[in-house]
N, CA, C and O of each residue as an XYZ file, in Angstrom:
304
protein
N      91.305    -13.723     11.055
C      91.669    -12.381     10.118
C      91.047    -11.759      9.185
O      91.336    -10.618      8.824
N      89.822    -12.691      8.548
C      88.305    -12.415      7.786
C      87.549    -10.831      8.419
O      87.515     -9.765      7.804
N      86.966    -11.126      9.886
C      86.843    -10.734     10.151
C      87.506     -9.157     10.555
O      86.742     -8.192     10.519
N      88.862     -8.977     10.910
C      89.359     -7.732     11.098
C      89.614     -6.985      9.589
O      89.502     -5.789      9.322
N      90.077     -8.357      8.506
C      90.412     -6.982      7.688
C      88.886     -6.923      7.594
O      89.057     -5.705      7.635
N      87.576     -7.061      7.509
C      86.572     -6.100      7.522
C      86.089     -5.229      8.106
O      85.353     -4.331      7.694
N      86.436     -5.417      9.015
C      86.222     -4.611     10.374
C      87.055     -3.744      9.672
O      86.406     -3.100      8.847
N      88.489     -3.426      9.684
C      89.446     -2.586      9.069
C      89.267     -1.817      8.138
O      89.492     -0.609      8.198
N      88.609     -2.737      6.637
C      88.219     -2.263      5.960
C      86.034     -1.334      5.909
O      85.047     -1.252      5.178
N      86.394     -1.042      6.845
C      85.010     -0.105      7.037
C      85.505      1.411      6.979
O      84.632      2.198      7.344
N      86.408      1.844      6.696
C      87.069      2.922      6.617
C      86.900      3.443      4.846
O      86.513      4.549      4.470
N      87.352      2.182      3.899
C      86.966      3.009      2.230
C      84.826      2.483      2.564
O      83.823      3.163      2.346
N      84.907      1.651      2.896
C      82.971      1.381      3.352
C      83.107      2.581      3.517
O      82.990      3.141      2.427
N      83.361      3.522      4.602
C      82.270      4.931      5.172
C      82.194      6.256      4.438
O      81.574      7.281      4.725
N      83.579      5.750      2.654
C      83.626      7.036      2.268
C      82.536      6.265      1.123
O      81.693      7.154      0.995
N      82.146      5.271      0.349
C      81.687      4.817     -1.132
C      80.410      5.033      0.009
O      79.840      6.059     -0.362
N      79.688      4.476      1.297
C      78.568      5.070      1.849
C      78.022      6.271      1.494
O      77.173      6.542      0.645
N      78.985      7.350      2.717
C      78.648      8.717      1.873
C      78.487      9.446      0.475
O      77.414      9.901      0.078
N      79.564      9.496     -0.154
C      78.710      9.378     -1.064
C      77.828      9.148     -2.183
O      77.510      9.921     -3.087
N      77.401      7.653     -1.913
C      76.247      7.284     -2.152
C      74.539      7.155     -1.397
O      73.561      6.440     -1.614
N      74.858      8.246     -0.457
C      73.939      8.627      0.299
C      74.149     10.399     -0.063
O      73.155     11.119     -0.157
N      75.017     10.736     -0.173
C      74.724     12.138     -0.640
C      74.189     12.403     -2.158
O      73.565     13.417     -2.468
N      74.642     10.961     -3.392
C      74.149     10.848     -4.048
C      73.223     10.941     -4.211
O      72.927     11.668     -5.159
N      72.164     10.329     -3.474
C      71.221      9.420     -4.067
C      69.482     11.422     -3.184
O      68.312     11.759     -3.360
N      70.813     11.907     -2.322
C      69.805     13.019     -1.799
C      70.061     13.596     -2.584
O      69.016     13.487     -3.226
N      70.711     14.255     -3.199
C      70.579     15.517     -4.489
C      69.341     14.638     -5.289
O      68.212     15.123     -5.359
N      69.727     13.009     -6.016
C      69.476     12.575     -6.899
C      67.680     12.766     -6.557
O      67.069     13.035     -7.592
N      66.843     12.675     -5.386
C      65.828     13.281     -4.531
C      65.554     14.189     -4.268
O      64.627     14.285     -3.463
N      66.111     15.238     -4.720
C      66.033     16.776     -5.137
C      66.645     17.042     -3.565
O      67.703     17.670     -3.583
N      66.337     16.807     -2.722
C      67.041     17.975     -0.865
C      68.438     18.446     -1.659
O      69.564     18.253     -1.200
N      68.236     18.908     -2.563
C      69.640     20.066     -2.540
C      69.476     20.700     -3.265
O      70.419     21.443     -3.539
N      68.339     20.829     -3.971
C      67.113     21.775     -3.717
C      68.064     23.466     -3.260
O      68.825     24.355     -3.642
N      66.956     22.736     -1.805
C      67.292     24.130     -1.468
C      68.318     25.148     -0.310
O      68.281     25.954      0.619
N      69.702     23.913     -1.748
C      70.631     24.761     -1.009
C      71.606     24.132      0.320
O      72.836     24.081      0.299
N      70.669     23.648      1.530
C      71.261     23.503      2.766
C      71.991     22.326      2.448
O      71.257     21.344      2.337
N      73.593     22.040      2.208
C      74.241     20.950      2.234
C      74.642     21.003      3.139
O      75.409     20.043      3.222
N      74.659     21.691      4.244
C      75.280     20.821      5.723
C      74.026     19.855      6.405
O      74.464     18.995      7.168
N      72.752     19.870      6.264
C      72.265     19.521      6.610
C      71.624     18.454      5.576
O      70.717     17.729      5.987
N      72.087     18.344      4.221
C      72.170     17.532      3.325
C      73.767     16.482      4.380
O      73.578     15.285      4.593
N      74.519     16.850      4.655
C      75.796     16.071      4.788
C      75.432     15.461      6.503
O      75.648     14.328      6.932
N      74.733     16.820      7.351
C      74.344     15.921      8.381
C      73.521     14.740      8.260
O      74.029     13.628      8.119
N      72.981     14.821      8.281
C      71.807     13.404      7.334
C      72.533     12.204      6.598
O      72.187     11.098      7.014
N      73.169     12.209      5.912
C      73.533     10.949      5.284
C      74.544     10.743      6.364
O      74.365      9.787      7.119
N      75.980     11.809      6.601
C      76.503     11.028      8.206
C      76.170      9.989      9.266
O      76.754      9.027      9.767
N      74.351     10.905      9.470
C      74.033      9.951     10.077
C      73.666      8.456      9.883
O      73.587      7.704     10.854
N      73.459      8.067      8.699
C      73.337      6.566      8.494
C      75.366      6.201      8.311
O      75.781      5.337      9.082
N      75.901      6.531      7.826
C      76.966      6.042      7.666
C      77.936      4.888      8.170
O      78.441      3.930      7.583
N      78.020      5.451      9.792
C      77.996      4.701     10.550
C      77.804      3.338     10.695
O      78.765      2.580     10.568
N      76.766      2.948     10.929
C      76.033      1.386     10.822
C      76.285      0.697      9.179
O      76.533     -0.484      8.934
N      76.090      2.184      7.869
C      76.414      1.306      7.299
C      77.850      0.958      6.980
O      78.005     -0.082      6.342
N      79.144      1.788      7.381
C      79.911      1.166      7.241
C      80.698     -0.147      8.041
O      81.847     -0.590      8.055
N      80.057     -0.319      8.362
C      80.287     -1.625      9.570
C      79.272     -3.188      9.542
O      79.684     -4.331      9.737
N      78.419     -2.915      9.355
C      77.495     -4.142      9.072
C      77.954     -4.909      7.981
O      78.746     -5.827      7.773
N      77.113     -4.148      7.321
C      77.765     -5.257      5.473
C      78.696     -5.843      5.480
O      78.560     -6.997      5.073
N      80.245     -5.381      5.961
C      81.396     -5.549      6.130
C      81.114     -6.983      7.087
O      81.022     -8.088      6.552
N      81.009     -6.798      8.419
C      81.039     -7.650      9.428
C      79.690     -9.017      8.349
O      80.147    -10.161      8.354
N      78.695     -8.919      7.802
C      77.809     -9.873      7.481
C      78.399    -11.132      6.306
O      78.154    -12.335      6.226
N      79.571     -9.895      5.204
C      80.015    -10.628      4.504
C      80.991    -11.468      4.823
O      80.738    -12.632      4.514
N      81.591    -11.364      5.121
C      83.268    -11.349      6.241
C      82.109    -13.038      7.196
O      82.517    -14.170      6.936
N      81.199    -12.937      7.883
C      80.221    -14.363      8.424
C      79.838    -14.858      7.255
O      78.909    -15.657      7.136
N      80.138    -14.667      6.849
C      78.984    -15.505      5.672
C      80.546    -16.560      4.532
O      80.703    -17.749      4.255
N      81.184    -15.539      4.284
C      82.688    -16.770      3.924
C      83.025    -17.601      4.425
O      83.147    -18.646      3.786
N      83.536    -17.544      6.639
C      83.610    -17.973      7.061
C      83.084    -19.238      6.968
O      83.710    -20.299      6.946
N      81.450    -19.000      6.893
C      80.252    -19.832      7.137
C      80.680    -20.712      5.959
O      80.966    -21.909      5.988
N      80.663    -19.800      4.829
C      80.800    -20.963      3.241
C      81.925    -21.845      3.263
O      81.962    -23.052      3.023
N      82.954    -20.953      3.630
C      84.328    -22.230      3.549
C      83.703    -23.137      5.071
O      84.467    -24.092      4.932
N      83.071    -23.421      6.082
C      83.637    -23.961      7.399
C      84.758    -23.260      8.246
O      84.579    -23.336      9.461
N      85.045    -23.089      8.139
C      86.044    -22.002      8.846
C      85.933    -22.191     10.022
O      84.735    -22.261     10.294
N      86.808    -22.364     11.241
C      86.663    -22.603     13.078
C      86.720    -21.403     12.804
O      87.445    -20.674     12.127
N      85.199    -21.232     13.894
C      84.689    -19.938     14.845
C      85.616    -19.874     16.203
O      86.729    -20.398     16.243
N      84.986    -19.120     17.391
C      85.381    -18.354     18.218
C      85.266    -20.278     19.183
O      84.210    -20.903     19.096
N      86.577    -20.925     20.037
C      85.500    -21.594     20.985
C      86.669    -20.996     22.114
O      87.680    -20.305     22.244
N      85.935    -21.621     22.618
C      86.404    -21.888     24.280
C      86.716    -23.229     25.136
O      85.703    -23.689     25.664
N      87.460    -23.678     25.287
C      87.882    -24.696     26.073
C      88.471    -24.068     27.371
O      89.003    -23.020     27.736
N      88.046    -25.413     27.926
C      87.165    -25.453     29.814
C      88.609    -26.117     29.819
O      88.886    -26.971     28.976
N      89.854    -25.566     31.125
C      90.643    -26.154     31.392
C      90.310    -27.711     32.850
O      91.239    -28.441     33.196
Protein backbone atom coordinates (compact mmCIF):
# COMPACT_ATOMS: atom_id res chain seq x y z
CA UNK A 1 0.00 0.00 0.00
CA UNK A 2 2.89 2.34 0.71
CA UNK A 3 4.33 1.77 -2.77
CA UNK A 4 0.94 2.25 -4.36
CA UNK A 5 0.41 5.55 -2.56
CA UNK A 6 3.90 6.74 -3.50
CA UNK A 7 3.35 6.04 -7.19
CA UNK A 8 -0.16 7.47 -7.16
CA UNK A 9 1.17 10.62 -5.55
CA UNK A 10 3.33 11.16 -8.65
CA UNK A 11 0.67 13.47 -10.11
CA UNK A 12 0.98 16.14 -7.39
CA UNK A 13 4.74 15.63 -7.33
CA UNK A 14 4.86 16.22 -11.10
CA UNK A 15 3.18 19.59 -10.67
CA UNK A 16 5.51 20.57 -7.83
CA UNK A 17 8.65 19.64 -9.76
CA UNK A 18 7.37 21.38 -12.88
CA UNK A 19 6.90 24.63 -10.96
CA UNK A 20 10.31 24.31 -9.30
CA UNK A 21 12.09 23.69 -12.61
CA UNK A 22 10.36 26.63 -14.28
CA UNK A 23 11.27 28.86 -11.34
CA UNK A 24 14.90 27.72 -11.47
CA UNK A 25 15.08 28.56 -15.16
CA UNK A 26 13.56 31.98 -14.59
CA UNK A 27 16.03 32.67 -11.77
CA UNK A 28 18.90 31.47 -13.97
CA UNK A 29 17.89 34.01 -16.59
CA UNK A 30 16.88 31.60 -19.34
CA UNK A 31 13.49 33.27 -19.71
CA UNK A 32 15.08 36.59 -20.63
CA UNK A 33 14.89 35.71 -24.32
CA UNK A 34 11.14 35.29 -24.05
CA UNK A 35 11.18 31.71 -25.37
CA UNK A 36 8.69 30.33 -22.88
CA UNK A 37 7.84 27.29 -25.02
CA UNK A 38 11.46 26.16 -25.01
CA UNK A 39 11.71 26.71 -21.26
CA UNK A 40 8.58 24.62 -20.64
CA UNK A 41 9.86 21.86 -22.94
CA UNK A 42 13.15 21.69 -21.06
CA UNK A 43 11.42 21.54 -17.68
CA UNK A 44 8.95 18.92 -18.85
CA UNK A 45 11.74 16.69 -20.17
CA UNK A 46 12.99 15.95 -16.65
CA UNK A 47 9.68 15.97 -14.80
CA UNK A 48 8.48 12.40 -15.60
CA UNK A 49 11.64 10.98 -14.06
CA UNK A 50 11.60 13.33 -11.09
CA UNK A 51 7.99 12.68 -10.18
CA UNK A 52 8.38 8.89 -9.78
CA UNK A 53 11.88 8.29 -8.49
CA UNK A 54 11.91 10.33 -5.25
CA UNK A 55 8.46 9.01 -4.29
CA UNK A 56 9.41 5.36 -4.69
CA UNK A 57 12.78 5.86 -2.96
CA UNK A 58 11.08 7.41 0.08
CA UNK A 59 8.50 4.60 0.09
CA UNK A 60 11.20 1.93 -0.01
CA UNK A 61 13.11 3.64 2.79
CA UNK A 62 9.94 3.72 4.89
CA UNK A 63 9.27 0.04 4.23
CA UNK A 64 12.81 -1.03 5.10
CA UNK A 65 13.04 1.23 8.16
CA UNK A 66 9.84 -0.17 9.60
CA UNK A 67 10.87 -3.73 8.85
CA UNK A 68 7.71 -4.42 6.86
CA UNK A 69 7.63 -7.58 4.79
CA UNK A 70 8.53 -7.32 1.13
CA UNK A 71 7.27 -9.27 -1.82
CA UNK A 72 7.80 -12.98 -1.28
CA UNK A 73 7.33 -15.77 -3.76
CA UNK A 74 6.31 -19.08 -2.30
CA UNK A 75 6.95 -22.19 -4.34
CA UNK A 76 4.30 -24.90 -3.93
